C-alpha positions, 0 to 999 in steps of 0.5 A: 473512504479510506480507513485510518489503520493503526500500524502497530496493531496491523504488525502485531496482528500479522505476526500473531496470525502468522501472516494471514492478517498481513494478507488482508492488510495488503489487500485493503491497502491496495484498494485504499491506494486506488481510492485515494488516487482516484483510480478505483477501477485499477487492479483490486487488492485481491487480484494484485495478491493473486498475481503476486503469488503466480509471478513469485512476487514480481507483480508485487514489486511492480505494484510497490513502484506504482504505489509510489506514483499513485500516492504522489498523485493523491498528495498533490491533489490534496495539497500535501508535500508530494513525494514519490517513494516508489523506488524506496518501497521497491528496494525494501521489498527486494531486500525482504522488508516488504512489511516496512513498505506496508508501514510507509504506505499505510502512514501516507494513507493515514495522513490522507484518510481524513482529508477530502479529495 
């Protein structure tokens, strides 16, 4: 089950906690993307975070691109209009706007949180 998260609260908590909540939010978001795309055994949020640290964010950029594909698959499966925004997520992250990618991904997850698979 994917949790419906308030994006504004997540941003505020990320700012107030100096990014610590942002790390938690990212890890949960990765796990949620895996869940909605029927790939719960894909790389977990914690591993994606660690690999992103080790590779100086290169793995994070790859994950953003792949997240677009996974979300598109989940949308198709639920009968929603499918869009692959992987390139958008990647470009935003490359320009230092990863938090915007987080918000866009969370918005898509929120749309699917109450829908059956």
